C-alpha positions, 0 to 999 in steps of 0.5 A: 342262197339260191345259186351257190354257183354265182355266189362269189360273182355277186359278192364281188359286185358289192366289194365283198371278198369271195368265199372259199369253195369249202365255205360255199359247200357249208351253206345249206341248200335252199330246200334245207333252210327252215321256213321262217315266215309266220313263225315269229311275229316280232321278227316278221314285223321288223322285216316288214318295217325294214322293207325285207318283206312286204305285208301280206 
């Protein structure tokens, strides 16, 4: 989540229920999420196939 301040606004746009502030506070900041690109070839192949990422 790039901006936890707008998380509930974005969730409501797609008809998802809002998170409590406690739940939001448990989400790690972007800089604390381990990098996954290039770590698991099968997972990255699946991500490319589904359109989550593009082939580099």
